[in-house]
C-alpha positions in Angstrom: 0.0 0.0 0.0 1.1 3.5 -0.8 0.7 7.0 0.7 2.9 10.1 0.9 3.8 11.5 4.3 3.7 15.3 3.9 3.4 16.6 7.5 4.5 15.8 11.0 3.6 17.0 14.5 5.1 15.8 17.8 4.8 16.6 21.5 6.7 14.8 24.3 9.4 15.3 26.8 11.9 17.9 25.4 10.0 18.2 22.1 7.0 20.4 21.2 7.5 20.6 17.4 9.0 19.0 14.3 11.9 21.5 14.7 12.6 20.2 18.2 12.8 16.6 17.0 15.2 17.7 14.3 17.3 19.5 17.0 17.3 16.4 19.3 18.6 14.2 16.5 21.2 16.7 15.4 22.5 16.8 19.0 22.6 13.0 19.1 19.8 12.3 21.5 17.3 13.6 24.1 19.0 15.3 27.1 18.5 13.5 30.4 17.2 16.7 31.9 14.6 17.4 29.2 11.2 18.2 30.7 7.6 17.6 29.6 5.6 20.8 29.1 1.9 20.6 29.1 0.5 21.7 25.7 -1.8 24.8 25.5 -3.4 24.6 22.0 -4.5 28.1 21.0 -7.1 26.6 18.7 -9.1 25.7 21.8 -10.4 28.7 23.9 -8.7 29.0 27.3 -11.7 27.9 29.4 -12.4 24.9 27.2 -8.7 24.0 27.2 -8.6 23.9 31.0 -11.6 21.6 31.0 -10.3 19.4 28.1 -7.4 17.8 30.0 -4.0 16.7 29.0 -4.9 13.9 26.5 -7.2 16.1 24.4 -4.8 19.0 24.4 -2.0 16.7 23.3 -4.0 15.3 20.4 -5.3 18.7 19.2 -1.8 20.3 19.4 -0.1 17.7 17.2 -3.0 17.6 14.8 -2.7 21.3 14.1 1.1 21.0 13.8 1.0 18.3 11.2 -1.6 20.0 9.1 0.3 23.3 9.2 3.5 21.5 8.4 1.9 19.8 5.4 0.1 22.9 4.3 -3.2 21.1 3.9 -6.7 22.5 4.5 -7.6 21.7 8.1 -11.3 22.0 7.5 -11.5 19.2 4.9 -9.0 16.5 5.8 -10.4 13.2 7.2 -8.7 11.9 10.4 -7.8 8.7 12.2 -7.2 9.1 16.0 -5.3 6.4 17.9 -4.8 5.7 21.6 -4.0 2.4 23.4 -5.8 3.3 26.7 -7.8 6.5 26.2 -8.0 9.0 29.0 -7.1 6.9 32.0 -7.2 9.9 34.3 -10.9 10.4 33.6 -11.7 6.6 33.6 -10.1 6.3 37.0 -12.0 9.3 38.3 -15.3 7.9 37.0 -14.7 4.4 38.4 -13.9 5.8 41.8 -16.9 8.1 41.9 -19.2 5.3 41.0 -18.1 3.2 44.0 -19.2 6.0 46.4 -22.7 6.2 47.9 -23.5 9.4 45.9 -22.6 8.6 42.4 -22.2 12.1 41.1 -20.1 12.6 38.0 -18.7 15.9 36.6 -20.7 16.4 33.3 -17.5 17.8 31.7 -15.4 14.8 32.7 -18.2 12.4 31.5 -18.3 14.3 28.2 -14.6 14.0 27.8 -14.5 10.3 28.8 -15.4 8.8 25.4 -12.5 7.6 23.2 -13.4 10.0 20.4 -13.4 13.1 22.5 -10.0 14.3 21.1 -11.3 14.0 17.5 -14.4 16.0 18.6 -12.3 18.8 20.0 -10.0 18.7 16.9 -12.9 18.9 14.4 -14.5 21.8 16.3 -11.2 23.7 16.6 -10.4 23.2 12.9 -14.1 23.7 11.7 -13.7 20.2 10.2 -16.7 18.2 9.1 -14.8 15.4 7.4 -15.1 11.8 8.7 -13.1 10.9 11.8 -12.2 7.3 12.9 -10.9 6.1 16.2 -8.5 3.1 16.6 -7.4 1.3 19.8 -5.1 -1.7 19.9 -3.3 -1.6 23.2 0.5 -1.8 22.6 -0.1 -2.3 18.9 -2.1 0.9 18.4 0.4 3.0 16.5 0.9 0.4 13.8 -2.8 -0.4 13.7 -3.6 3.3 13.2 -1.0 3.7 10.5 -2.5 0.8 8.6 -6.0 2.3 9.0 -4.9 5.7 7.8 -3.0 4.3 4.8 -5.9 2.1 3.9 -8.2 5.2 3.9 -5.8 7.1 1.7 -5.9 4.2 -0.8 -9.6 3.9 -0.7 -10.5 7.6 -0.9 -7.5 9.0 -2.8 -7.4 12.0 -0.5 -5.0 13.1 2.3 -5.7 11.7 5.8 -4.6 12.9 9.2 -3.2 10.3 11.7 -3.1 11.4 15.3 -1.6 9.1 18.0 -1.4 9.9 21.7 -1.4 8.4 25.2 -0.9 9.9 28.6 1.1 8.5 31.6 -1.1 6.2 33.7 -1.1 4.7 37.2 -2.4 1.5 38.8 -4.6 -0.3 38.1 -4.3 0.7 34.4 -0.5 0.5 34.5 -0.8 -3.1 35.6 -2.4 -3.8 32.2 -0.4 -1.5 29.9 2.2 0.6 31.8 2.7 4.1 30.3 5.4 6.0 32.0 5.4 9.2 29.9 2.8 11.2 27.9 3.5 11.5 24.2 1.7 12.4 21.0 2.5 12.5 17.3 0.6 13.2 14.1 1.3 12.5 10.4 -0.5 13.8 7.3 -0.7 11.1 4.7 -1.5 11.8 1.0 -2.0 9.7 -2.2 1.3 8.7 -3.8 0.7 10.9 -6.9 -0.4 13.9 -4.9 1.8 17.0 -5.4 3.7 18.3 -2.4 2.1 21.3 -0.8 4.9 23.0 1.1 6.2 20.4 3.5 9.9 20.0 4.0 9.5 16.2 4.3 11.1 14.3 1.5 10.9 10.6 2.2 8.9 7.9 0.6 7.6 4.9 2.7 6.4 1.6 1.3 4.1 -0.3 3.7 3.6 -4.1 3.5 1.6 -6.1 6.1 3.3 -9.3 7.2 2.3 -12.0 9.5 4.5 -12.7 12.6 5.2 -16.2 11.2 6.5 -14.7 8.0 8.5 -12.1 9.9 10.2 -14.8 12.0 10.8 -17.0 8.9 12.6 -14.1 7.3 14.7 -13.5 10.5 13.4 -10.0 11.0 12.5 -8.2 14.3 10.7 -5.0 15.3 12.7 -1.9 14.8 14.0 0.1 17.7 14.7 3.8 18.2 18.4 4.4 18.0 18.9 8.0 19.5 19.8 8.0 23.2 16.9 9.3 25.3 14.4 8.8 22.5 14.7 5.0 22.9 13.8 5.4 26.6 10.8 7.5 25.7 9.7 4.9 23.1 9.8 2.2 25.8 7.5 4.3 28.0 4.6 5.0 25.7 2.9 2.8 23.0 2.5 5.8 20.7 6.1 6.7 21.1 6.9 3.4 19.5 6.2 5.4 16.3 9.3 7.3 17.1 11.2 4.7 15.1 9.4 6.0 12.0 9.6 9.7 13.0 13.3 9.3 13.7 14.0 7.9 10.2 11.8 10.5 8.5 14.0 13.2 9.9 17.3 11.3 9.5 16.7 10.9 5.7 16.3 14.6 5.5 19.5 15.4 7.4 21.9 12.8 6.1 23.2 11.4 2.9 21.4 8.2 3.6 18.7 7.6 0.9 16.8 4.6 2.2 15.9 2.6 5.4 13.7 -0.3 6.4 11.5 -0.4 9.5 9.3 -3.1 11.0 6.5 -2.0 13.4 3.8 -4.1 15.2 0.2 -3.6 14.1 -1.4 -6.5 16.0 -0.4 -9.6 18.0 0.1 -11.6 14.8 0.6 -8.8 12.3 3.6 -6.6 11.5 4.1 -3.7 9.0 7.3 -3.6 6.9 8.1 0.0 6.0 10.5 0.7 3.1 11.6 4.3 3.3 13.2 6.1 0.3 14.4 9.6 0.1 12.8 11.5 -2.8 14.3 14.5 -4.7 12.4 17.7 -4.1 12.3 20.7 -6.4 10.1 23.8 -6.9 7.7 22.2 -9.4 7.6 18.7 -7.7 8.0 19.1 -3.9 9.5 16.2 -2.1 7.2 14.1 0.0 7.3 11.0 2.1 5.6 8.0 0.6 4.1 5.0 2.4 3.5 1.9 0.3 
């Protein structure tokens, strides 16, 4: 399957933009003293932003970043939102409240508890009425979301926004899927023959689903993040597992390397093999990133 990556957004410890990710890789890794800054997306009014909570603000921030980076129309692009656990802070709050004699829930927290709340805030903030899909697949969520987004690009022949995010959790949720750090990333994917629209990305990616049995027979293993610090972040958040892809997208812009291969999990018995190729960019045919 094929799609062009033409935009990228990121928010995590020590990184609040694509430029920050570039800088981290140029410096050779994420500093040990890097701090996580809570996002404050200006697209959401201040009062609503305070009510929204960390997970929604993360998702909305990177969604706007990626669309602005790609230069696409925010109001018309369909979206795929991905989270392994959803807003565990609100889920924990609701479960604890419901064990008390007076089962009184905050209407705002209840409103924000559904898995598609971030996509709702995004579509309102971007005045977007295009279809929006939510994907959840525990530790396999990033790959599952990528597969869904590329499939939609193939089916609709239009750009699709992929937004992946998870927030740090505590027990009992951490006993199921431990998430030590909050992180979010977004990609704008476009049809392979779509012209570039201003993005500085210039990498093509070929995507091929492969069963775990096939993967093992070929002697392949899941790809790891190589930059110091970023590898630790990737181990702390299922969405940050996508950093292996983001890292290579940036590296192919900054080095003489022209190709790379990645293997990402998409389900317990399904992997995605990504073949990345640098593409020449010029004024009449801007360079893009392609997923096959």
